PyMOL Python script that loads the backbone (N, CA, C, O; Angstrom):
from pymol import cmd

cmd.read_pdbstr("""\
ATOM      1  N   THR A   1      76.364  -6.114 -78.304  1.00  0.00           N
ATOM      2  CA  THR A   1      76.339  -6.030 -79.805  1.00  0.00           C
ATOM      3  C   THR A   1      74.657  -5.371 -80.048  1.00  0.00           C
ATOM      4  O   THR A   1      73.926  -5.050 -79.111  1.00  0.00           O
ATOM      5  N   THR A   2      74.328  -5.285 -81.338  1.00  0.00           N
ATOM      6  CA  THR A   2      73.467  -5.046 -81.799  1.00  0.00           C
ATOM      7  C   THR A   2      72.189  -5.454 -81.129  1.00  0.00           C
ATOM      8  O   THR A   2      71.524  -4.822 -80.308  1.00  0.00           O
ATOM      9  N   VAL A   3      71.945  -6.853 -81.740  1.00  0.00           N
ATOM     10  CA  VAL A   3      70.916  -7.213 -81.344  1.00  0.00           C
ATOM     11  C   VAL A   3      70.940  -7.959 -79.704  1.00  0.00           C
ATOM     12  O   VAL A   3      70.217  -8.898 -79.370  1.00  0.00           O
ATOM     13  N   GLU A   4      71.711  -7.439 -79.039  1.00  0.00           N
ATOM     14  CA  GLU A   4      71.478  -7.984 -77.516  1.00  0.00           C
ATOM     15  C   GLU A   4      70.847  -6.483 -77.099  1.00  0.00           C
ATOM     16  O   GLU A   4      69.852  -6.269 -76.407  1.00  0.00           O
ATOM     17  N   ALA A   5      71.842  -5.404 -77.812  1.00  0.00           N
ATOM     18  CA  ALA A   5      70.702  -3.860 -77.443  1.00  0.00           C
ATOM     19  C   ALA A   5      69.094  -3.955 -77.680  1.00  0.00           C
ATOM     20  O   ALA A   5      68.224  -3.976 -76.809  1.00  0.00           O
ATOM     21  N   LEU A   6      68.930  -4.008 -79.114  1.00  0.00           N
ATOM     22  CA  LEU A   6      67.287  -4.283 -78.966  1.00  0.00           C
ATOM     23  C   LEU A   6      66.979  -5.412 -78.397  1.00  0.00           C
ATOM     24  O   LEU A   6      65.777  -5.365 -78.660  1.00  0.00           O
ATOM     25  N   ALA A   7      67.118  -6.523 -77.751  1.00  0.00           N
ATOM     26  CA  ALA A   7      66.472  -7.357 -76.572  1.00  0.00           C
ATOM     27  C   ALA A   7      66.691  -6.967 -75.649  1.00  0.00           C
ATOM     28  O   ALA A   7      66.319  -7.846 -74.871  1.00  0.00           O
ATOM     29  N   CYS A   8      67.207  -5.913 -74.908  1.00  0.00           N
ATOM     30  CA  CYS A   8      67.467  -5.295 -73.685  1.00  0.00           C
ATOM     31  C   CYS A   8      66.438  -4.319 -73.644  1.00  0.00           C
ATOM     32  O   CYS A   8      65.914  -3.926 -72.602  1.00  0.00           O
ATOM     33  N   GLY A   9      66.070  -3.819 -75.120  1.00  0.00           N
ATOM     34  CA  GLY A   9      65.182  -2.635 -75.126  1.00  0.00           C
ATOM     35  C   GLY A   9      65.907  -1.239 -75.582  1.00  0.00           C
ATOM     36  O   GLY A   9      65.276  -0.201 -75.782  1.00  0.00           O
ATOM     37  N   ALA A  10      67.404  -1.373 -75.726  1.00  0.00           N
ATOM     38  CA  ALA A  10      67.865  -0.300 -75.339  1.00  0.00           C
ATOM     39  C   ALA A  10      68.324   0.344 -77.071  1.00  0.00           C
ATOM     40  O   ALA A  10      68.624  -0.501 -77.915  1.00  0.00           O
ATOM     41  N   THR A  11      68.333   1.452 -77.356  1.00  0.00           N
ATOM     42  CA  THR A  11      68.687   2.100 -78.472  1.00  0.00           C
ATOM     43  C   THR A  11      70.125   1.766 -78.957  1.00  0.00           C
ATOM     44  O   THR A  11      71.104   2.317 -78.454  1.00  0.00           O
ATOM     45  N   PRO A  12      70.211   0.941 -79.850  1.00  0.00           N
ATOM     46  CA  PRO A  12      71.608   0.630 -80.540  1.00  0.00           C
ATOM     47  C   PRO A  12      71.970   1.871 -81.416  1.00  0.00           C
ATOM     48  O   PRO A  12      71.132   2.321 -82.198  1.00  0.00           O
ATOM     49  N   ILE A  13      73.464   2.541 -81.268  1.00  0.00           N
ATOM     50  CA  ILE A  13      73.852   3.276 -82.113  1.00  0.00           C
ATOM     51  C   ILE A  13      74.795   2.891 -83.011  1.00  0.00           C
ATOM     52  O   ILE A  13      75.899   2.667 -82.517  1.00  0.00           O
ATOM     53  N   VAL A  14      74.689   2.748 -84.177  1.00  0.00           N
ATOM     54  CA  VAL A  14      75.576   2.033 -84.893  1.00  0.00           C
ATOM     55  C   VAL A  14      75.916   2.968 -85.855  1.00  0.00           C
ATOM     56  O   VAL A  14      75.217   3.982 -85.890  1.00  0.00           O
ATOM     57  N   TYR A  15      77.283   2.811 -87.038  1.00  0.00           N
ATOM     58  CA  TYR A  15      77.951   3.805 -87.881  1.00  0.00           C
ATOM     59  C   TYR A  15      77.273   3.154 -89.222  1.00  0.00           C
ATOM     60  O   TYR A  15      77.106   1.939 -89.325  1.00  0.00           O
ATOM     61  N   LYS A  16      76.999   3.840 -89.966  1.00  0.00           N
ATOM     62  CA  LYS A  16      76.533   4.038 -91.065  1.00  0.00           C
ATOM     63  C   LYS A  16      77.421   3.048 -91.942  1.00  0.00           C
ATOM     64  O   LYS A  16      78.605   2.910 -91.632  1.00  0.00           O
ATOM     65  N   GLY A  17      76.852   2.305 -93.103  1.00  0.00           N
ATOM     66  CA  GLY A  17      78.009   1.921 -94.096  1.00  0.00           C
ATOM     67  C   GLY A  17      78.157   0.417 -93.260  1.00  0.00           C
ATOM     68  O   GLY A  17      79.148  -0.197 -93.655  1.00  0.00           O
ATOM     69  N   THR A  18      77.580  -0.115 -92.466  1.00  0.00           N
ATOM     70  CA  THR A  18      78.125  -1.425 -91.590  1.00  0.00           C
ATOM     71  C   THR A  18      76.628  -2.603 -91.631  1.00  0.00           C
ATOM     72  O   THR A  18      75.501  -2.239 -91.967  1.00  0.00           O
ATOM     73  N   ALA A  19      76.915  -3.696 -91.301  1.00  0.00           N
ATOM     74  CA  ALA A  19      76.174  -4.478 -91.102  1.00  0.00           C
ATOM     75  C   ALA A  19      75.365  -4.520 -90.109  1.00  0.00           C
ATOM     76  O   ALA A  19      74.351  -5.202 -89.965  1.00  0.00           O
ATOM     77  N   CYS A  20      75.926  -3.641 -89.309  1.00  0.00           N
ATOM     78  CA  CYS A  20      74.934  -3.057 -87.950  1.00  0.00           C
ATOM     79  C   CYS A  20      73.773  -2.356 -88.710  1.00  0.00           C
ATOM     80  O   CYS A  20      72.676  -2.889 -88.549  1.00  0.00           O
ATOM     81  N   GLU A  21      73.822  -1.085 -89.633  1.00  0.00           N
ATOM     82  CA  GLU A  21      73.026  -0.638 -89.782  1.00  0.00           C
ATOM     83  C   GLU A  21      71.548  -0.746 -90.323  1.00  0.00           C
ATOM     84  O   GLU A  21      70.523  -0.067 -90.255  1.00  0.00           O
ATOM     85  N   GLU A  22      72.038  -2.209 -91.025  1.00  0.00           N
ATOM     86  CA  GLU A  22      70.949  -2.992 -92.160  1.00  0.00           C
ATOM     87  C   GLU A  22      69.892  -3.701 -90.886  1.00  0.00           C
ATOM     88  O   GLU A  22      68.732  -4.066 -91.075  1.00  0.00           O
ATOM     89  N   ILE A  23      70.686  -3.774 -89.517  1.00  0.00           N
ATOM     90  CA  ILE A  23      69.997  -4.270 -88.502  1.00  0.00           C
ATOM     91  C   ILE A  23      68.715  -3.365 -88.191  1.00  0.00           C
ATOM     92  O   ILE A  23      67.502  -3.497 -88.354  1.00  0.00           O
ATOM     93  N   VAL A  24      69.611  -2.326 -87.632  1.00  0.00           N
ATOM     94  CA  VAL A  24      69.116  -0.794 -87.092  1.00  0.00           C
ATOM     95  C   VAL A  24      67.563  -0.486 -87.988  1.00  0.00           C
ATOM     96  O   VAL A  24      66.466  -0.207 -87.505  1.00  0.00           O
ATOM     97  N   ASP A  25      67.975  -0.663 -89.522  1.00  0.00           N
ATOM     98  CA  ASP A  25      67.000  -0.514 -90.312  1.00  0.00           C
ATOM     99  C   ASP A  25      65.432  -1.022 -89.990  1.00  0.00           C
ATOM    100  O   ASP A  25      64.317  -0.511 -89.896  1.00  0.00           O
ATOM    101  N   MET A  26      66.054  -2.365 -89.879  1.00  0.00           N
ATOM    102  CA  MET A  26      64.918  -3.404 -90.187  1.00  0.00           C
ATOM    103  C   MET A  26      64.207  -2.936 -88.382  1.00  0.00           C
ATOM    104  O   MET A  26      63.161  -2.287 -88.377  1.00  0.00           O
ATOM    105  N   TYR A  27      64.644  -3.193 -87.451  1.00  0.00           N
ATOM    106  CA  TYR A  27      64.115  -3.180 -85.778  1.00  0.00           C
ATOM    107  C   TYR A  27      64.277  -2.067 -84.914  1.00  0.00           C
ATOM    108  O   TYR A  27      64.005  -2.113 -83.714  1.00  0.00           O
ATOM    109  N   GLY A  28      64.832  -0.803 -85.660  1.00  0.00           N
ATOM    110  CA  GLY A  28      65.215   0.150 -84.668  1.00  0.00           C
ATOM    111  C   GLY A  28      66.169   0.414 -84.159  1.00  0.00           C
ATOM    112  O   GLY A  28      66.867  -0.532 -83.796  1.00  0.00           O
ATOM    113  N   GLY A  29      66.759   2.129 -83.832  1.00  0.00           N
ATOM    114  CA  GLY A  29      68.099   2.129 -83.842  1.00  0.00           C
ATOM    115  C   GLY A  29      68.497   3.462 -84.351  1.00  0.00           C
ATOM    116  O   GLY A  29      67.709   4.247 -84.878  1.00  0.00           O
ATOM    117  N   ILE A  30      69.891   3.701 -84.146  1.00  0.00           N
ATOM    118  CA  ILE A  30      70.208   4.957 -85.129  1.00  0.00           C
ATOM    119  C   ILE A  30      71.634   4.599 -86.078  1.00  0.00           C
ATOM    120  O   ILE A  30      72.571   3.903 -85.688  1.00  0.00           O
ATOM    121  N   ALA A  31      71.558   5.042 -86.962  1.00  0.00           N
ATOM    122  CA  ALA A  31      72.517   4.879 -87.359  1.00  0.00           C
ATOM    123  C   ALA A  31      73.323   5.951 -87.861  1.00  0.00           C
ATOM    124  O   ALA A  31      72.649   6.480 -88.746  1.00  0.00           O
ATOM    125  N   VAL A  32      74.299   6.478 -87.762  1.00  0.00           N
ATOM    126  CA  VAL A  32      75.098   7.667 -88.009  1.00  0.00           C
ATOM    127  C   VAL A  32      76.224   7.267 -88.765  1.00  0.00           C
ATOM    128  O   VAL A  32      76.510   6.097 -89.019  1.00  0.00           O
ATOM    129  N   ASN A  33      76.996   8.498 -89.198  1.00  0.00           N
ATOM    130  CA  ASN A  33      78.064   8.508 -90.584  1.00  0.00           C
ATOM    131  C   ASN A  33      79.209   8.202 -89.073  1.00  0.00           C
ATOM    132  O   ASN A  33      78.992   8.246 -87.862  1.00  0.00           O
ATOM    133  N   MET A  34      80.435   7.898 -89.887  1.00  0.00           N
ATOM    134  CA  MET A  34      81.578   7.350 -88.878  1.00  0.00           C
ATOM    135  C   MET A  34      82.709   8.576 -88.901  1.00  0.00           C
ATOM    136  O   MET A  34      83.666   8.859 -89.622  1.00  0.00           O
ATOM    137  N   ASP A  35      81.902   9.310 -87.390  1.00  0.00           N
ATOM    138  CA  ASP A  35      83.045  11.003 -86.957  1.00  0.00           C
ATOM    139  C   ASP A  35      82.251  10.782 -85.697  1.00  0.00           C
ATOM    140  O   ASP A  35      81.194  10.264 -85.335  1.00  0.00           O
ATOM    141  N   ILE A  36      83.125  11.330 -85.285  1.00  0.00           N
ATOM    142  CA  ILE A  36      82.919  11.532 -83.158  1.00  0.00           C
ATOM    143  C   ILE A  36      81.688  12.876 -83.065  1.00  0.00           C
ATOM    144  O   ILE A  36      81.162  13.040 -81.965  1.00  0.00           O
ATOM    145  N   ASN A  37      81.318  13.685 -84.081  1.00  0.00           N
ATOM    146  CA  ASN A  37      80.437  14.397 -83.635  1.00  0.00           C
ATOM    147  C   ASN A  37      79.068  13.491 -83.621  1.00  0.00           C
ATOM    148  O   ASN A  37      78.210  13.496 -82.738  1.00  0.00           O
ATOM    149  N   SER A  38      79.080  12.784 -84.712  1.00  0.00           N
ATOM    150  CA  SER A  38      77.654  12.459 -85.191  1.00  0.00           C
ATOM    151  C   SER A  38      77.329  11.229 -84.252  1.00  0.00           C
ATOM    152  O   SER A  38      76.197  10.796 -84.036  1.00  0.00           O
ATOM    153  N   LEU A  39      78.713  10.655 -83.641  1.00  0.00           N
ATOM    154  CA  LEU A  39      78.040   9.785 -82.442  1.00  0.00           C
ATOM    155  C   LEU A  39      78.002  10.225 -81.314  1.00  0.00           C
ATOM    156  O   LEU A  39      77.411   9.424 -80.591  1.00  0.00           O
ATOM    157  N   TYR A  40      78.475  11.472 -80.558  1.00  0.00           N
ATOM    158  CA  TYR A  40      77.967  12.384 -79.811  1.00  0.00           C
ATOM    159  C   TYR A  40      76.712  12.845 -79.726  1.00  0.00           C
ATOM    160  O   TYR A  40      76.191  12.902 -78.611  1.00  0.00           O
ATOM    161  N   LYS A  41      75.968  13.274 -80.924  1.00  0.00           N
ATOM    162  CA  LYS A  41      75.012  13.999 -81.186  1.00  0.00           C
ATOM    163  C   LYS A  41      73.984  12.812 -80.901  1.00  0.00           C
ATOM    164  O   LYS A  41      72.986  13.056 -80.223  1.00  0.00           O
ATOM    165  N   ALA A  42      74.228  11.418 -81.451  1.00  0.00           N
ATOM    166  CA  ALA A  42      73.297  10.464 -81.260  1.00  0.00           C
ATOM    167  C   ALA A  42      73.015  10.065 -79.564  1.00  0.00           C
ATOM    168  O   ALA A  42      71.949   9.702 -79.067  1.00  0.00           O
ATOM    169  N   ILE A  43      73.845  10.190 -79.137  1.00  0.00           N
ATOM    170  CA  ILE A  43      74.261   9.177 -77.697  1.00  0.00           C
ATOM    171  C   ILE A  43      73.345  10.391 -76.786  1.00  0.00           C
ATOM    172  O   ILE A  43      72.442  10.071 -76.013  1.00  0.00           O
ATOM    173  N   VAL A  44      73.716  11.641 -77.011  1.00  0.00           N
ATOM    174  CA  VAL A  44      72.893  12.705 -76.297  1.00  0.00           C
ATOM    175  C   VAL A  44      71.336  12.770 -76.425  1.00  0.00           C
ATOM    176  O   VAL A  44      70.482  12.792 -75.539  1.00  0.00           O
ATOM    177  N   SER A  45      71.218  12.795 -77.756  1.00  0.00           N
ATOM    178  CA  SER A  45      69.471  12.317 -78.298  1.00  0.00           C
ATOM    179  C   SER A  45      69.540  11.561 -77.310  1.00  0.00           C
ATOM    180  O   SER A  45      69.521  11.891 -76.124  1.00  0.00           O
ATOM    181  N   VAL A  46      69.650  10.183 -77.900  1.00  0.00           N
ATOM    182  CA  VAL A  46      69.030   8.894 -76.580  1.00  0.00           C
ATOM    183  C   VAL A  46      68.829   9.269 -75.107  1.00  0.00           C
ATOM    184  O   VAL A  46      67.813   8.934 -74.498  1.00  0.00           O
ATOM    185  N   ALA A  47      69.976  10.080 -74.467  1.00  0.00           N
ATOM    186  CA  ALA A  47      69.817  10.333 -73.110  1.00  0.00           C
ATOM    187  C   ALA A  47      69.451  11.442 -72.764  1.00  0.00           C
ATOM    188  O   ALA A  47      69.849  11.946 -71.713  1.00  0.00           O
ATOM    189  N   GLU A  48      68.555  12.086 -73.647  1.00  0.00           N
ATOM    190  CA  GLU A  48      67.733  12.928 -73.532  1.00  0.00           C
ATOM    191  C   GLU A  48      66.414  12.422 -73.682  1.00  0.00           C
ATOM    192  O   GLU A  48      65.525  13.143 -73.229  1.00  0.00           O
ATOM    193  N   SER A  49      66.083  11.359 -74.209  1.00  0.00           N
ATOM    194  CA  SER A  49      64.808  11.322 -74.411  1.00  0.00           C
ATOM    195  C   SER A  49      64.655   9.746 -73.491  1.00  0.00           C
ATOM    196  O   SER A  49      63.657   9.039 -73.355  1.00  0.00           O
ATOM    197  N   GLY A  50      65.445   9.640 -73.191  1.00  0.00           N
ATOM    198  CA  GLY A  50      65.510   8.418 -71.634  1.00  0.00           C
ATOM    199  C   GLY A  50      65.461   6.757 -72.528  1.00  0.00           C
ATOM    200  O   GLY A  50      64.985   5.750 -72.004  1.00  0.00           O
ATOM    201  N   GLY A  51      66.059   6.791 -73.937  1.00  0.00           N
ATOM    202  CA  GLY A  51      66.154   5.900 -74.415  1.00  0.00           C
ATOM    203  C   GLY A  51      65.259   5.769 -75.614  1.00  0.00           C
ATOM    204  O   GLY A  51      65.360   4.837 -76.411  1.00  0.00           O
ATOM    205  N   GLN A  52      64.227   6.909 -75.729  1.00  0.00           N
ATOM    206  CA  GLN A  52      63.304   5.646 -76.832  1.00  0.00           C
ATOM    207  C   GLN A  52      63.186   6.754 -77.911  1.00  0.00           C
ATOM    208  O   GLN A  52      62.278   7.580 -78.012  1.00  0.00           O
ATOM    209  N   GLU A  53      64.318   6.606 -78.723  1.00  0.00           N
ATOM    210  CA  GLU A  53      64.511   7.300 -79.805  1.00  0.00           C
ATOM    211  C   GLU A  53      63.808   6.358 -81.026  1.00  0.00           C
ATOM    212  O   GLU A  53      63.824   6.748 -82.193  1.00  0.00           O
TER     213      GLU A  53
END
""", "prot")
cmd.dss("prot")
cmd.show_as("cartoon", "prot")
cmd.util.cbc("prot")
cmd.orient("prot")
């Protein structure tokens, strides 16, 4: 879950318009549009940064 990812130090990637978006807005993470290209770009971004988004 989003909170578990945050507790582990991982960068959560969630969809915009969901309750999870509120969590990443408050505590960090990435909220993306509900399409595969946005999700893919976020995953690549986190992977390239070593998880330090």
